[in-house]
C-alpha positions as CSV (number, residue, x, y, z in Angstrom):
1,R,-18.0,8.5,25.2
2,A,-14.9,7.4,27.1
3,S,-14.3,8.3,30.7
4,A,-11.1,8.6,32.7
5,Y,-10.4,9.2,36.4
6,G,-7.4,9.1,38.6
7,T,-4.3,11.2,39.2
8,V,-1.4,12.3,36.9
9,P,1.4,13.9,38.9
10,L,3.4,16.6,37.1
11,A,6.5,14.6,37.9
12,A,5.1,11.8,35.7
13,L,5.1,14.1,32.7
14,D,8.8,15.1,33.0
15,T,10.6,13.1,30.4
16,S,14.0,14.5,31.4
17,R,14.1,12.5,34.6
18,R,15.8,9.1,34.2
19,Q,15.9,7.8,37.8
20,Q,13.3,5.4,39.1
21,P,10.2,7.4,40.1
22,E,8.7,7.2,43.5
23,N,5.2,5.8,43.8
24,G,3.8,9.3,44.4
25,E,5.3,10.5,41.1
26,Q,3.6,7.9,38.9
27,M,0.3,8.0,37.1
28,D,-2.7,6.2,38.5
29,L,-5.3,6.6,35.8
30,K,-8.3,4.4,34.7
31,L,-9.7,4.7,31.2
32,R,-13.1,3.1,30.5
33,L,-14.2,2.4,26.9
34,D,-17.5,0.5,27.5
35,E,-19.5,3.6,26.3
36,A,-17.1,4.5,23.5
37,D,-17.5,3.8,19.8
38,L,-15.4,3.5,16.7
39,S,-17.1,6.7,15.4
40,I,-14.4,8.7,17.1
41,L,-11.8,7.4,14.6
42,P,-12.4,10.0,11.8
43,F,-11.5,12.7,14.4
44,L,-8.2,10.9,15.0
45,S,-7.2,10.3,11.4
46,K,-8.1,11.9,8.1
47,E,-7.4,8.5,6.5
48,I,-10.7,7.2,8.0
49,S,-13.9,8.5,6.4
50,W,-16.3,7.0,8.9
51,A,-16.6,4.2,11.4
52,Q,-19.2,2.6,13.7
53,G,-19.3,-0.2,16.3
54,P,-19.1,-0.3,20.1
55,T,-15.9,-0.8,22.0
56,Q,-15.3,-2.5,25.3
57,G,-12.5,-2.5,27.7
58,E,-10.7,-0.8,30.5
59,L,-7.1,0.4,30.7
60,A,-5.1,1.2,33.8
61,L,-2.2,3.7,33.1
62,G,0.7,3.7,35.5
63,G,4.4,4.7,35.5
64,T,5.5,7.9,33.8
65,L,5.2,9.5,30.3
66,D,8.7,8.3,29.7
67,R,8.1,4.8,31.1
68,P,4.4,4.1,30.9
69,R,2.8,0.9,32.2
70,I,-0.6,0.0,30.7
71,N,-2.7,-2.9,31.8
72,G,-6.1,-4.0,30.6
73,H,-7.8,-4.8,27.3
74,V,-9.6,-3.2,24.3
75,S,-12.1,-5.2,22.2
76,V,-14.4,-4.5,19.3
77,K,-17.0,-6.9,17.7
78,N,-18.8,-6.5,14.4
79,G,-17.4,-3.0,13.7
80,I,-17.4,-1.2,10.4
81,V,-14.6,1.1,9.2
82,K,-14.5,3.1,5.9
83,L,-11.0,4.1,4.8
84,A,-10.7,7.1,2.6
85,M,-8.5,5.3,0.1
86,L,-11.0,2.4,-0.4
87,N,-14.4,2.6,-2.1
88,D,-16.0,-0.1,0.2
89,P,-16.1,-0.3,4.0
90,I,-14.3,-3.0,6.0
91,L,-17.0,-5.1,7.6
92,N,-17.1,-7.4,10.7
93,V,-14.1,-5.6,12.2
94,G,-12.9,-7.5,15.3
95,V,-10.3,-6.3,17.7
96,D,-8.9,-8.0,20.9
97,I,-5.8,-6.3,22.3
98,Q,-4.3,-7.1,25.7
99,F,-1.9,-4.7,27.5
100,Q,0.5,-6.0,30.1
101,N,2.7,-3.3,31.6
102,D,5.0,-2.4,28.6
103,K,3.8,-5.2,26.3
104,I,1.0,-5.2,23.8
105,N,-0.5,-8.4,22.6
106,V,-2.6,-8.3,19.4
107,N,-4.7,-11.4,19.7
108,T,-7.3,-10.4,17.1
109,F,-7.3,-7.7,14.5
110,E,-9.5,-8.8,11.6
111,G,-12.1,-7.7,9.1
112,Q,-13.8,-8.5,5.8
113,L,-13.5,-6.9,2.4
114,G,-15.9,-8.3,-0.2
115,S,-15.7,-12.1,-0.2
116,G,-12.2,-12.1,1.4
117,S,-10.7,-11.2,4.7
118,Y,-7.6,-10.3,6.6
119,Q,-6.2,-11.1,10.0
120,V,-3.3,-9.5,12.0
121,T,-1.7,-11.0,15.1
122,G,1.5,-10.3,17.0
123,S,3.0,-8.2,19.8
124,A,4.9,-5.1,20.5
125,R,6.6,-3.3,23.4
126,L,6.0,0.3,24.6
127,Q,9.1,2.5,24.7
128,G,7.7,5.7,26.0
129,F,4.6,6.2,23.8
130,S,6.3,4.7,20.7
131,L,6.5,1.1,19.8
132,A,9.6,-1.2,19.9
133,D,10.3,-4.9,19.5
134,Y,7.2,-5.3,17.3
135,D,6.5,-8.6,15.6
136,L,3.3,-8.5,13.6
137,T,2.0,-10.8,10.9
138,A,-0.9,-10.3,8.5
139,S,-2.7,-13.0,6.6
140,L,-4.5,-11.8,3.4
141,N,-7.2,-14.3,2.3
142,N,-8.2,-12.5,-0.9
143,P,-9.8,-9.3,0.6
144,F,-11.4,-7.6,-2.4
145,I,-9.9,-4.1,-2.7
146,T,-11.7,-1.4,-4.7
147,S,-9.9,1.9,-5.0
148,K,-8.9,4.6,-7.5
149,Y,-6.1,2.6,-9.0
150,F,-6.8,-1.1,-8.0
151,R,-9.7,-3.4,-8.2
152,G,-9.5,-7.1,-7.2
153,P,-8.4,-9.6,-4.5
154,V,-5.0,-9.9,-2.9
155,N,-3.6,-13.1,-1.5
156,G,-0.5,-13.6,0.7
157,N,1.3,-13.0,4.0
158,L,3.1,-10.0,5.4
159,S,5.2,-9.4,8.5
160,L,6.4,-6.2,10.2
161,K,9.3,-6.7,12.6
162,S,11.9,-4.5,14.2
163,D,15.4,-5.3,13.2
164,R,18.1,-3.2,15.1
165,G,15.6,-0.4,15.6
166,R,14.4,-0.4,12.0
167,P,11.0,-1.7,10.8
168,V,11.2,-4.4,8.2
169,L,8.3,-5.3,5.9
170,A,8.6,-8.8,4.5
171,G,6.3,-11.3,2.8
172,R,4.8,-12.6,-0.4
173,L,1.8,-11.1,-2.3
174,R,0.1,-12.8,-5.3
175,L,-2.2,-10.9,-7.7
176,E,-4.8,-12.7,-9.7
177,N,-8.0,-11.5,-11.3
178,D,-7.0,-7.9,-10.7
179,T,-7.3,-4.7,-12.7
180,I,-4.7,-2.0,-12.1
181,D,-4.4,1.6,-13.4
182,I,-0.9,2.8,-13.0
183,P,-0.9,6.7,-13.1
184,L,1.8,8.3,-15.3
185,V,2.3,10.9,-12.5
186,P,2.0,9.1,-9.2
187,D,0.1,11.2,-6.5
188,L,2.0,9.6,-3.6
189,Q,3.4,12.0,-1.1
190,S,7.1,11.7,-0.2
191,S,7.9,10.2,3.2
192,D,10.9,10.1,5.6
193,L,10.0,6.6,6.7
194,N,13.0,4.3,6.2
195,L,11.4,0.8,6.0
196,G,13.4,-2.3,5.4
197,L,12.1,-4.5,2.6
198,D,12.0,-8.2,1.8
199,L,8.9,-8.3,-0.3
200,E,7.9,-10.4,-3.3
201,V,5.0,-9.4,-5.6
202,S,3.9,-11.9,-8.4
203,A,1.3,-11.5,-11.1
204,G,-0.6,-14.7,-11.8
205,N,-3.7,-15.3,-13.9
206,K,-5.8,-12.4,-15.3
207,V,-3.8,-9.5,-14.0
208,R,-4.8,-6.5,-16.2
209,L,-3.2,-3.1,-16.5
210,Y,-6.0,-0.9,-17.9
211,N,-6.4,2.8,-18.6
212,P,-9.1,3.6,-21.1
213,Y,-6.9,6.3,-22.8
214,L,-3.5,4.6,-22.6
215,Y,-3.3,0.8,-22.4
216,D,-5.0,-2.5,-21.9
217,I,-2.4,-5.2,-21.1
218,Q,-2.5,-8.7,-19.6
219,V,0.7,-9.1,-17.5
220,G,2.7,-11.8,-15.7
221,G,6.0,-11.9,-13.8
222,R,7.6,-11.5,-10.4
223,V,9.5,-8.7,-8.7
224,N,11.5,-8.8,-5.4
225,F,11.9,-5.6,-3.3
226,A,14.9,-5.6,-0.9
227,G,16.9,-2.8,0.6
228,T,14.9,0.0,2.2
229,T,12.2,2.4,1.1
230,Q,14.9,5.1,0.9
231,R,17.4,3.0,-1.0
232,P,15.4,0.1,-2.6
233,D,17.1,-2.8,-4.3
234,A,14.5,-4.2,-6.7
235,S,15.0,-7.1,-9.1
236,G,12.7,-9.1,-11.5
237,R,10.3,-8.1,-14.2
238,F,6.7,-7.9,-15.3
239,F,6.0,-8.8,-18.9
240,A,3.0,-8.4,-21.3
241,K,1.2,-11.5,-22.3
242,R,-0.9,-9.6,-24.8
243,G,-2.5,-6.2,-25.1
244,T,-2.6,-2.8,-26.7
245,V,-1.2,0.7,-26.1
246,S,-2.5,4.1,-27.4
247,Y,-0.2,6.8,-28.7
248,L,-1.4,9.9,-30.4
249,R,-4.9,8.5,-30.3
250,T,-3.8,5.5,-32.3
251,Q,-4.0,1.9,-30.9
252,F,-1.0,-0.3,-31.3
253,T,-0.9,-4.1,-30.7
254,I,1.9,-5.1,-28.4
255,K,4.5,-7.5,-29.8
256,E,6.8,-7.4,-26.8
257,A,6.8,-5.4,-23.6
258,V,8.9,-5.8,-20.4
259,A,9.2,-3.7,-17.3
260,E,12.6,-4.5,-15.8
261,F,13.4,-3.6,-12.2
262,S,17.1,-3.2,-12.2
263,Q,17.9,0.4,-11.0
264,F,19.5,0.3,-7.5
265,G,18.0,3.0,-5.3
266,S,14.8,3.4,-7.3
267,F,11.4,1.7,-7.5
268,E,11.2,2.9,-11.1
269,P,11.2,0.2,-13.8
270,V,13.0,0.4,-17.1
271,L,10.5,-0.2,-20.0
272,R,11.1,-2.0,-23.3
273,L,8.1,-2.1,-25.6
274,S,7.5,-2.8,-29.3
275,A,4.0,-2.5,-30.8
276,E,2.5,-2.3,-34.3
277,T,-0.5,-0.9,-36.1
278,K,-1.5,-0.8,-39.8
279,L,-3.0,2.3,-41.3
280,Q,-4.2,1.8,-44.9
281,R,-1.1,0.2,-46.5
282,T,1.4,1.5,-44.0
283,K,2.7,-0.6,-41.1
284,V,3.8,1.6,-38.2
285,T,6.0,0.3,-35.4
286,L,6.1,2.1,-32.0
287,G,9.1,1.6,-29.7
288,I,9.2,2.8,-26.0
289,N,12.5,2.5,-24.1
290,G,14.0,3.8,-20.9
291,P,12.9,4.5,-17.3
292,V,9.3,5.5,-16.7
293,S,10.2,9.1,-16.0
294,E,12.4,9.4,-19.1
295,M,10.7,7.2,-21.7
296,N,12.0,7.5,-25.3
297,F,9.4,7.1,-28.0
298,T,10.4,6.1,-31.6
299,L,8.3,5.5,-34.7
300,E,9.2,3.5,-37.8
301,S,7.2,2.5,-40.8
302,D,7.0,0.3,-43.8
303,P,7.1,1.8,-46.4
304,A,9.7,4.1,-44.8
305,M,8.5,7.6,-43.9
306,S,10.1,10.6,-42.1
307,Q,9.3,11.3,-38.4
308,Q,7.3,14.3,-39.4
309,E,5.3,12.3,-42.0
310,L,4.6,9.6,-39.3
311,L,3.4,12.2,-36.8
312,S,1.1,13.6,-39.4
313,L,-0.1,10.2,-40.3
314,L,-1.0,9.4,-36.7
315,T,-2.5,12.8,-35.7
316,L,-4.2,13.7,-38.9
317,R,-4.4,10.4,-40.7
318,S,-8.0,10.9,-42.0
319,R,-6.9,14.1,-43.7
320,Y,-3.6,12.6,-44.7
321,F,-5.2,9.8,-46.7
322,S,-7.9,12.0,-48.2
323,D,-5.2,14.2,-49.7
């Protein structure tokens, strides 16, 4: 339960007024959170499955809706939050946020995932009831993420800053001891968010791309994402150290595979893959080339066979050899 008391003049809700409001036209509202709880969060966002943990703090709201002034603090100790996209809850959630007129200071925003943790600090300024002049940094100390497409720790640092009115996400992320399943048809929803980028993602030891029906690949490499989310400028590549791919229920051993990020205005990599398998006395080579959404598959064999014979060999090979 949260409680509020005070006055909110109708003039304080009029965002069309630009002159300095009189004292009698400003809000004078107190909001108490000492009997509130994080369990309210699922009602505020569908991205949160459940949460628990007492909150503390009191906020004084003044000014107008167009130019609010907030003073006070909000804190949480030992909270638990379960995000819908993660299999495991975030433990030991700690929050300490101070409000000083139009400025917000994030002194503590931390939590634990598995054996790792994260911490966010920084500040922002209120512009109406939106944020401006934000400068936030996140330190990722190997929080262990378990989700539909990703399992493992993430290490690195991120920052989110405003640059001429545009948010810019920058930092370095290093993946090690992770298992990733990249869907052929991403289920991400389109967004109008135009976020600036200066982000590097590198794959170190034991980064595995795995789908039980399609591939099992150990990868390395590094990719830089610049530009914006609407017009990305990506460069770099990920490459296969070793692994297998499946095509028409046949497993091929990878000889070479590279995902090159070189298409301006797109996050989509261009694939170049060569893999082989041997069926009885026939060696079959699989080639995959092109952007992910327009991959071109080719088959060759030794001894040479037509494309139709190769397809029959792969799809009906037991019957093919029995004949």
